[in-house]
C-alpha positions as CSV (number, residue, x, y, z in Angstrom):
1,M,-1.3,-7.4,-20.5
2,K,1.2,-4.8,-21.7
3,E,-1.5,-2.5,-23.1
4,W,-3.5,-2.7,-19.9
5,I,-0.6,-1.9,-17.5
6,Q,0.4,1.1,-19.6
7,S,-3.1,2.5,-19.1
8,R,-3.8,1.7,-15.5
9,R,-5.1,4.4,-13.3
10,T,-5.7,4.8,-9.5
11,I,-9.4,5.0,-8.9
12,R,-10.7,7.0,-6.0
13,K,-14.5,7.4,-7.1
14,Y,-16.7,4.3,-7.3
15,K,-20.2,3.5,-8.5
16,S,-22.8,2.5,-5.9
17,V,-22.7,-1.1,-7.2
18,P,-21.6,-3.9,-4.9
19,V,-18.6,-6.2,-5.7
20,D,-19.9,-9.7,-5.9
21,D,-18.7,-12.0,-3.2
22,A,-17.9,-14.8,-5.6
23,L,-15.7,-12.4,-7.8
24,L,-13.9,-11.0,-4.7
25,N,-13.2,-14.4,-3.3
26,E,-12.0,-15.7,-6.7
27,L,-9.5,-12.7,-6.9
28,L,-8.3,-13.2,-3.4
29,A,-7.8,-16.9,-4.0
30,L,-5.8,-16.2,-7.2
31,A,-3.7,-13.6,-5.5
32,G,-2.8,-16.3,-3.1
33,R,-0.7,-17.8,-5.8
34,T,1.8,-15.0,-5.6
35,Q,5.4,-15.3,-4.5
36,T,5.9,-16.0,-0.8
37,M,8.8,-16.5,1.5
38,G,9.3,-20.2,2.4
39,N,5.8,-20.9,0.9
40,L,4.3,-19.7,4.3
41,Q,2.0,-17.0,2.9
42,L,2.8,-14.6,5.8
43,Y,-0.2,-12.4,5.3
44,S,-3.9,-12.0,6.2
45,V,-6.5,-9.9,4.6
46,V,-9.3,-8.2,6.6
47,V,-12.3,-7.5,4.3
48,T,-14.4,-4.5,5.3
49,R,-17.8,-4.1,3.7
50,S,-20.0,-2.6,6.3
51,Q,-20.4,1.2,6.3
52,E,-20.1,1.4,10.1
53,Q,-16.7,-0.4,10.0
54,K,-15.5,1.8,7.1
55,E,-16.3,4.9,9.1
56,R,-14.3,3.5,12.0
57,L,-11.3,2.9,9.7
58,S,-11.6,6.3,8.0
59,P,-9.8,8.5,10.6
60,A,-6.7,6.2,10.3
61,H,-6.6,7.2,6.7
62,F,-7.1,10.9,7.3
63,G,-10.7,10.8,6.3
64,Q,-10.0,10.2,2.6
65,P,-13.4,9.8,1.0
66,M,-12.8,6.6,-0.9
67,V,-12.5,4.7,2.4
68,T,-16.2,5.2,3.0
69,Q,-17.4,5.4,-0.6
70,A,-15.8,2.2,-1.9
71,P,-17.9,-1.0,-1.7
72,V,-14.9,-2.9,-0.3
73,V,-11.9,-2.0,1.8
74,L,-9.1,-4.6,2.1
75,T,-6.5,-4.2,4.9
76,I,-3.5,-6.5,4.1
77,C,-1.5,-7.4,7.1
78,A,1.9,-9.0,7.8
79,D,0.9,-12.0,9.7
80,F,3.2,-14.3,11.7
81,N,0.4,-15.1,14.2
82,R,-1.1,-17.9,12.1
83,T,2.3,-19.5,11.3
84,S,3.3,-19.3,15.0
85,E,0.0,-21.0,16.1
86,W,0.5,-23.7,13.5
87,C,4.0,-24.3,14.9
88,R,2.8,-24.5,18.5
89,Q,0.0,-26.9,17.6
90,R,2.5,-29.1,15.8
91,K,5.1,-29.4,18.6
92,A,7.4,-26.8,17.1
93,N,8.8,-23.7,18.8
94,P,8.3,-20.6,16.7
95,G,10.8,-17.8,16.9
96,Y,9.1,-15.1,14.8
97,D,8.8,-12.3,17.4
98,N,11.6,-10.2,15.7
99,F,12.2,-7.6,13.1
100,L,13.5,-9.9,10.4
101,S,10.2,-11.8,10.6
102,F,8.2,-8.7,10.2
103,I,10.2,-7.7,7.1
104,N,9.6,-11.2,5.7
105,A,5.8,-11.0,6.4
106,A,5.5,-7.4,5.2
107,S,7.2,-8.4,1.9
108,D,4.8,-11.3,1.5
109,A,1.9,-9.0,2.3
110,L,3.0,-6.4,-0.3
111,L,3.5,-9.0,-2.9
112,F,0.0,-10.2,-2.3
113,T,-1.3,-6.6,-2.5
114,Q,0.3,-6.0,-5.9
115,T,-0.9,-9.2,-7.4
116,F,-4.4,-8.7,-6.2
117,S,-4.4,-5.2,-7.5
118,C,-3.3,-6.4,-11.0
119,L,-6.0,-9.2,-11.0
120,A,-8.8,-6.8,-9.8
121,E,-7.9,-4.2,-12.4
122,E,-7.7,-6.8,-15.2
123,A,-11.3,-7.8,-14.1
124,G,-12.5,-4.3,-14.6
125,L,-12.5,-3.2,-10.9
126,G,-10.8,0.1,-9.8
127,V,-8.3,0.1,-7.0
128,C,-6.6,2.7,-4.8
129,Y,-3.6,1.9,-2.7
130,L,-3.6,3.8,0.6
131,G,-0.1,4.5,1.9
132,T,-1.6,6.0,5.0
133,T,-1.8,2.5,6.5
134,V,1.7,2.8,8.0
135,Y,1.0,6.3,9.3
136,Q,-1.5,5.4,12.0
137,P,-1.3,1.7,12.4
138,L,-2.4,1.7,16.0
139,Q,-5.8,2.9,15.1
140,I,-6.2,0.2,12.5
141,I,-4.9,-2.5,14.9
142,E,-7.6,-1.5,17.4
143,T,-10.4,-1.2,14.9
144,L,-9.7,-4.5,13.3
145,Q,-8.8,-6.3,16.6
146,L,-5.4,-7.5,15.2
147,P,-3.6,-9.8,17.6
148,R,0.1,-10.0,18.4
149,L,2.3,-10.6,15.4
150,V,-0.1,-9.1,13.0
151,M,0.7,-5.7,11.6
152,P,-1.2,-3.7,8.9
153,V,1.0,-2.7,6.0
154,A,-1.3,-1.9,3.1
155,T,-4.9,-0.9,2.3
156,L,-6.9,-1.1,-0.9
157,T,-10.2,0.4,-1.7
158,V,-12.0,-1.6,-4.4
159,G,-15.1,-1.0,-6.5
160,W,-16.4,-0.4,-9.9
161,P,-14.8,2.8,-11.3
162,D,-16.9,6.0,-11.5
163,E,-14.1,8.0,-13.1
164,S,-11.4,7.9,-15.7
165,P,-8.6,10.1,-14.3
166,A,-5.6,11.2,-16.3
167,L,-2.5,8.9,-16.3
168,S,0.0,9.9,-13.6
169,D,3.6,10.5,-14.8
170,R,6.4,8.0,-14.4
171,L,10.2,8.3,-14.4
172,P,11.9,6.8,-17.5
173,V,13.3,3.3,-17.1
174,A,16.9,4.7,-17.2
175,A,16.1,6.4,-13.9
176,F,15.7,3.2,-11.9
177,V,17.5,0.4,-13.8
178,H,21.2,-0.2,-13.0
179,D,23.4,-2.6,-15.0
180,E,25.4,-5.1,-12.9
181,T,26.0,-2.6,-10.0
182,Y,24.3,0.4,-8.7
183,H,25.5,3.6,-10.4
184,N,25.1,6.8,-8.4
185,Y,23.5,9.8,-10.1
186,S,25.3,12.8,-11.4
187,P,23.7,16.2,-11.6
188,A,23.3,15.6,-15.3
189,D,21.6,12.3,-14.6
190,I,19.1,14.0,-12.3
191,D,18.4,16.7,-14.7
192,Q,17.7,14.2,-17.5
193,H,15.6,11.8,-15.4
194,Y,13.4,14.4,-13.9
195,A,13.1,16.8,-16.8
196,A,9.8,15.4,-18.1
197,K,8.2,15.3,-14.7
198,E,9.2,18.8,-13.8
199,S,8.1,20.3,-17.1
200,L,4.5,19.0,-16.8
201,P,2.1,21.9,-16.5
202,E,0.2,20.3,-13.6
203,N,3.5,19.9,-11.7
204,Q,4.6,23.5,-12.5
205,H,1.2,24.6,-11.2
206,F,1.7,22.5,-8.1
207,V,5.0,24.3,-7.4
208,S,3.4,27.7,-8.0
209,I,0.4,27.2,-5.6
210,N,2.7,26.0,-2.9
211,H,5.0,29.0,-3.3
212,K,8.1,27.0,-4.0
213,E,10.9,27.2,-6.5
214,T,11.1,23.5,-7.4
215,L,8.9,20.4,-7.3
216,A,11.5,18.7,-5.1
217,Q,10.9,21.4,-2.5
218,V,7.2,20.7,-2.5
219,F,7.8,17.0,-1.7
220,A,10.6,17.5,0.8
221,E,9.4,20.6,2.6
222,I,5.6,20.4,2.5
223,R,4.3,16.8,1.6
224,Y,6.8,14.6,3.2
225,T,8.8,16.5,5.7
226,K,11.7,15.3,7.9
227,K,9.7,16.2,11.0
228,D,6.6,14.3,10.0
229,N,8.6,11.3,8.8
230,E,10.4,11.1,12.2
231,A,7.2,11.4,14.1
232,L,5.3,8.7,12.0
233,S,8.4,6.5,12.2
234,Q,8.1,6.5,16.0
235,V,4.4,5.7,15.8
236,F,5.2,2.8,13.6
237,L,7.9,1.5,15.8
238,D,5.6,1.7,18.8
239,A,3.1,-0.3,16.9
240,L,5.7,-3.0,16.0
241,R,6.6,-3.3,19.7
242,Q,3.0,-3.6,20.8
243,Q,2.5,-6.3,18.1
244,G,5.5,-8.2,19.3
245,F,7.9,-7.7,16.3
246,L,10.5,-5.6,18.3
């Protein structure tokens, strides 16, 4: 396991080979053994295989090619609809139309997503996690016909790898592990933790082609700007209201 996780790669290109239903179902079932709040399994997974439906989902993910190329697209949703229906049908009054319930369900869904990803990669499949799921959730909700109290939080494209990309860089463990209490970062800490990342030739090239002085400027001023974050936050809040969590 240690050797595998150290060499894991995000796969965006897939062979034109289907993922067997039996294998996919086995992996989904195994992932269902992951940790869950109150043993309620507050998630649902929408499996997309048809090309037509992938093309409907593609705009919500900014047209990223792996959405339509991958044999399988999984949309993992925070789901309190199923639990609420269970309560109502068993003479219980559910009270899960609130933000805390969304956080609990979203945590469950993301735990499931990570566990499935590890199992799929261990089986030789390639996986790409799409963070775009939370950028345009209303389009996904409409396309997948998600009812009240169901909210998309993650998407995985899944298939047999047709590439072996270079490993992406990671911060050293000292950058994110704190003993006993959180210790804030001094300028010297920041210099030490980000030195390797900033010195990589590909990241220096990234800075150069974006006409910036530092890698941080590329992320804060081009890739993930305050303006975009605030606008997308409003879209996400609107979706949470529509789905009954606010």
